[in-house]
Backbone as CSV, one residue per row, in Angstrom:
resi,resn,N_x,N_y,N_z,CA_x,CA_y,CA_z,C_x,C_y,C_z
1,MET,190.792,114.429,80.628,190.410,113.862,79.353,189.629,112.577,79.615
2,SER,188.442,112.461,79.058,187.636,111.267,79.304,187.888,110.219,78.230
3,ALA,187.709,108.961,78.598,187.907,107.864,77.663,186.755,107.818,76.677
4,GLN,187.068,107.582,75.435,186.049,107.420,74.417,185.659,105.955,74.337
5,PRO,184.368,105.630,74.443,183.960,104.232,74.342,184.255,103.700,72.947
6,LEU,184.595,102.441,72.897,184.813,101.784,71.622,183.524,101.140,71.169
7,THR,183.285,101.166,69.896,182.170,100.418,69.337,182.760,99.213,68.639
8,ALA,181.943,98.472,67.926,182.436,97.279,67.256,183.675,97.625,66.456
9,GLY,184.709,96.849,66.629,185.968,97.121,65.955,186.863,95.916,66.053
10,PRO,188.149,96.116,65.888,189.076,94.987,65.899,189.087,94.272,67.232
11,VAL,189.224,92.967,67.176,189.261,92.156,68.378,190.425,92.587,69.267
12,ALA,191.515,93.094,68.665,192.688,93.501,69.432,192.342,94.570,70.461
13,SER,191.262,95.314,70.252,190.883,96.356,71.199,190.249,95.780,72.465
14,LEU,189.845,94.548,72.439,189.192,93.898,73.566,190.233,93.135,74.369
15,THR,190.489,93.590,75.602,191.501,92.972,76.450,190.960,92.785,77.864
16,ARG,191.772,92.149,78.710,191.412,91.994,80.128,191.252,93.344,80.811
17,GLY,191.947,94.356,80.316,191.878,95.682,80.914,190.727,96.529,80.421
18,SER,189.995,96.051,79.412,188.849,96.794,78.897,187.754,96.855,79.940
19,SER,187.033,97.953,79.944,185.965,98.149,80.910,184.614,98.120,80.206
20,PRO,183.857,97.039,80.384,182.552,96.936,79.731,181.496,97.745,80.469
21,ARG,180.571,98.288,79.706,179.433,98.964,80.328,178.253,98.867,79.388
22,LEU,177.091,98.851,79.982,175.864,98.849,79.192,175.572,100.282,78.777
23,PRO,175.402,100.530,77.494,175.037,101.883,77.074,173.605,102.203,77.497
24,ALA,173.259,103.470,77.498,171.925,103.906,77.933,170.820,103.325,77.052
25,HIS,171.144,102.961,75.828,170.121,102.454,74.904,169.920,100.937,74.995
26,VAL,170.494,100.302,76.023,170.329,98.856,76.208,169.717,98.587,77.577
27,VAL,168.674,97.782,77.593,168.041,97.350,78.833,167.979,95.827,78.828
28,PHE,167.917,95.240,80.024,167.774,93.789,80.074,166.856,93.381,81.205
29,LYS,166.240,92.223,81.023,165.316,91.660,82.004,165.598,90.170,82.115
30,THR,165.692,89.672,83.341,165.948,88.264,83.581,164.640,87.553,83.903
31,PHE,164.432,86.434,83.219,163.283,85.569,83.459,163.803,84.245,84.036
32,ALA,162.958,83.274,84.200,163.349,82.015,84.841,164.499,81.302,84.130
33,HIS,164.481,81.222,82.809,165.476,80.429,82.083,166.290,81.220,81.072
34,GLU,166.104,82.519,81.025,166.863,83.319,80.077,166.815,84.790,80.465
35,THR,167.704,85.524,79.883,167.712,86.968,80.018,167.516,87.535,78.630
36,VAL,166.736,88.585,78.535,166.500,89.256,77.264,167.122,90.644,77.342
37,MET,167.940,90.958,76.339,168.535,92.293,76.224,167.861,92.981,75.044
38,LEU,167.501,94.238,75.221,166.848,94.999,74.166,167.707,96.203,73.824
39,ASN,168.057,96.310,72.556,168.766,97.471,72.043,167.693,98.442,71.567
40,LEU,167.476,99.504,72.317,166.401,100.447,72.011,166.662,101.229,70.724
41,GLN,167.921,101.346,70.308,168.226,102.047,69.054,167.837,101.221,67.842
42,SER,168.126,99.929,67.889,167.827,99.075,66.737,166.460,98.417,66.837
43,GLY,165.909,98.332,68.052,164.643,97.649,68.256,164.784,96.133,68.323
44,LEU,166.021,95.639,68.289,166.255,94.199,68.321,166.460,93.720,69.749
45,TYR,165.941,92.528,70.031,166.192,91.936,71.333,167.042,90.688,71.145
46,HIS,167.766,90.339,72.194,168.705,89.228,72.163,168.513,88.416,73.426
47,ARG,168.462,87.088,73.266,168.277,86.209,74.410,169.623,85.684,74.892
48,LEU,169.770,85.606,76.204,170.952,85.025,76.820,170.547,83.793,77.606
49,THR,171.418,82.818,77.624,171.217,81.633,78.459,171.510,82.010,79.908
50,PRO,171.244,81.121,80.853,171.618,81.409,82.242,173.121,81.695,82.414
51,VAL,173.976,81.024,81.641,175.415,81.298,81.714,175.707,82.702,81.195
52,GLY,175.087,83.081,80.075,175.246,84.433,79.553,174.732,85.477,80.531
53,ASP,173.629,85.172,81.192,173.079,86.068,82.203,174.087,86.292,83.328
54,ARG,174.707,85.212,83.796,175.684,85.346,84.883,176.891,86.164,84.424
55,MET,177.382,85.885,83.217,178.504,86.649,82.688,178.160,88.137,82.600
56,LEU,176.968,88.449,82.106,176.542,89.838,81.977,176.493,90.524,83.337
57,LYS,175.918,89.841,84.325,175.799,90.448,85.652,177.172,90.654,86.299
58,VAL,178.082,89.716,86.112,179.429,89.888,86.658,180.143,91.020,85.932
59,LEU,180.034,91.073,84.611,180.648,92.165,83.851,180.106,93.514,84.300
60,ASP,178.803,93.572,84.528,178.170,94.831,84.931,178.624,95.272,86.325
61,GLY,179.047,94.324,87.145,179.447,94.650,88.505,180.941,94.818,88.710
62,GLU,181.734,94.550,87.698,183.191,94.648,87.819,183.730,95.774,86.946
63,ARG,184.890,96.275,87.291,185.490,97.397,86.581,186.104,96.981,85.241
64,THR,186.707,95.790,85.182,187.373,95.342,83.958,186.982,93.906,83.625
65,VAL,187.265,93.524,82.404,187.049,92.139,81.983,187.903,91.213,82.847
66,GLY,189.140,91.617,83.126,190.022,90.796,83.959,189.455,90.565,85.343
67,ALA,188.871,91.594,85.939,188.256,91.444,87.260,187.072,90.491,87.193
68,ALA,186.324,90.542,86.104,185.194,89.621,85.917,185.696,88.187,85.778
69,VAL,186.814,87.998,85.058,187.408,86.661,84.928,187.781,86.132,86.310
70,GLU,188.416,86.964,87.129,188.816,86.544,88.471,187.596,86.137,89.303
71,ARG,186.563,86.945,89.236,185.343,86.648,90.019,184.696,85.350,89.552
72,LEU,184.570,85.188,88.230,183.961,83.966,87.708,184.823,82.743,88.009
73,SER,186.147,82.913,87.999,187.049,81.797,88.324,186.813,81.310,89.744
74,GLY,186.481,82.215,90.639,186.176,81.840,92.010,184.858,81.105,92.142
75,GLU,183.956,81.353,91.217,182.630,80.724,91.259,182.581,79.398,90.506
76,LEU,183.313,79.311,89.411,183.232,78.153,88.518,184.452,77.265,88.715
77,LYS,184.345,76.298,89.570,185.481,75.448,89.929,185.809,74.403,88.860
78,ASP,184.856,74.114,87.956,185.078,73.072,86.950,185.730,73.586,85.672
79,ALA,185.979,74.881,85.578,186.578,75.457,84.377,187.887,76.155,84.739
80,SER,188.851,76.070,83.839,190.121,76.743,84.086,189.953,78.245,83.874
81,GLN,190.842,79.009,84.469,190.800,80.456,84.296,190.987,80.828,82.823
82,ALA,191.846,80.108,82.117,192.066,80.375,80.695,190.787,80.136,79.891
83,GLN,190.059,79.084,80.222,188.807,78.787,79.525,187.769,79.868,79.817
84,ILE,187.674,80.276,81.071,186.719,81.325,81.449,187.070,82.626,80.736
85,GLU,188.350,82.955,80.705,188.773,84.181,80.031,188.425,84.144,78.549
86,GLY,188.704,83.034,77.887,188.380,82.905,76.462,186.889,83.024,76.208
87,ASP,186.100,82.356,77.031,184.641,82.412,76.882,184.114,83.821,77.140
88,LEU,184.647,84.479,78.166,184.177,85.816,78.508,184.569,86.833,77.429
89,LEU,185.771,86.732,76.901,186.191,87.638,75.827,185.346,87.423,74.574
90,ALA,185.042,86.159,74.251,184.178,85.870,73.098,182.771,86.426,73.326
91,PHE,182.267,86.278,74.540,180.950,86.809,74.902,180.935,88.327,74.740
92,CYS,181.977,88.986,75.255,182.066,90.447,75.131,182.138,90.877,73.669
93,GLU,182.906,90.146,72.884,183.021,90.465,71.459,181.654,90.391,70.781
94,ASP,180.887,89.352,71.105,179.551,89.191,70.522,178.633,90.338,70.947
95,LEU,178.640,90.685,72.228,177.808,91.797,72.705,178.236,93.115,72.072
96,LEU,179.529,93.304,71.922,180.056,94.520,71.312,179.605,94.640,69.864
97,GLU,179.693,93.563,69.116,179.275,93.562,67.710,177.788,93.862,67.555
98,ARG,176.999,93.496,68.549,175.550,93.721,68.496,175.141,95.071,69.086
99,GLY,176.125,95.848,69.549,175.838,97.158,70.122,175.220,97.084,71.511
100,LEU,175.457,95.958,72.219,174.856,95.764,73.530,175.764,96.172,74.679
101,ILE,177.049,96.357,74.407,177.981,96.912,75.385,178.904,97.877,74.669
102,GLU,179.543,98.709,75.459,180.626,99.564,74.989,181.822,99.257,75.871
103,LEU,183.021,99.452,75.345,184.224,99.170,76.097,185.132,100.391,76.135
104,SER,185.732,100.590,77.273,186.768,101.603,77.430,188.077,100.860,77.597
105,PRO,189.099,101.138,76.799,190.322,100.346,76.829,191.176,100.536,78.081
106,ASP,190.912,101.560,78.881,191.801,101.836,80.003,191.211,101.524,81.371
107,GLY,190.098,100.825,81.420,189.519,100.424,82.709,188.670,101.480,83.373
108,ARG,188.438,102.611,82.713,187.569,103.639,83.305,186.167,103.477,82.746
109,ARG,185.194,103.656,83.598,183.799,103.585,83.161,183.290,104.968,82.829
110,GLY,182.390,104.973,81.800,181.635,106.130,81.370,182.217,107.405,81.662
């Protein structure tokens, strides 16, 4: 049985164990000072700051939100793990609401 991706929904569905992935209809390109994400279904593009770019790349390379928190905690010595987790969950929620990521609640990808 395969996991069904979640779309925008209750915040309670977004946890450390959720597995973020970029859907096929989203592409992104990094420039010098920002990253642009394009939702090909809606035709809307979204700009990310360098911090958002780093969060996106770590999320894309890790299996779960929790694993991304651990990785970012190792990189960002000036922020607490709790702060990083809160920021990353808020970031994921924003991307989810905009249709830029999908989440699987059980840590399995696609």
